[in-house]
C-alpha angles and dihedrals in degrees: 000000000000113000119200134181116218134174126219112298093015116128140215120204119206117195117320101313115027122088126180119196127190103229102176144348120207116172106305094343121097122190115209131191117209123197116189140151114277092248090060114095115222115189134177116228116208109247089228091066094051117100124204112248115261112263113258117245111246116234115256113256108270093214098054114118124188 
């Protein structure tokens, strides 16, 4: 997953035809505008169905000796 930080009115361009714009930030709510070609499907996923990604396992310390 790519994680980006953007300010209000800053844009992210995905591929040749999808643009995401940060419209407003109020507390912990962010409003985004998405412009995409008509043939691109944009769906909202209810936040209750989202699962947090599984935590990554940290690498074992390379210097540890038994």
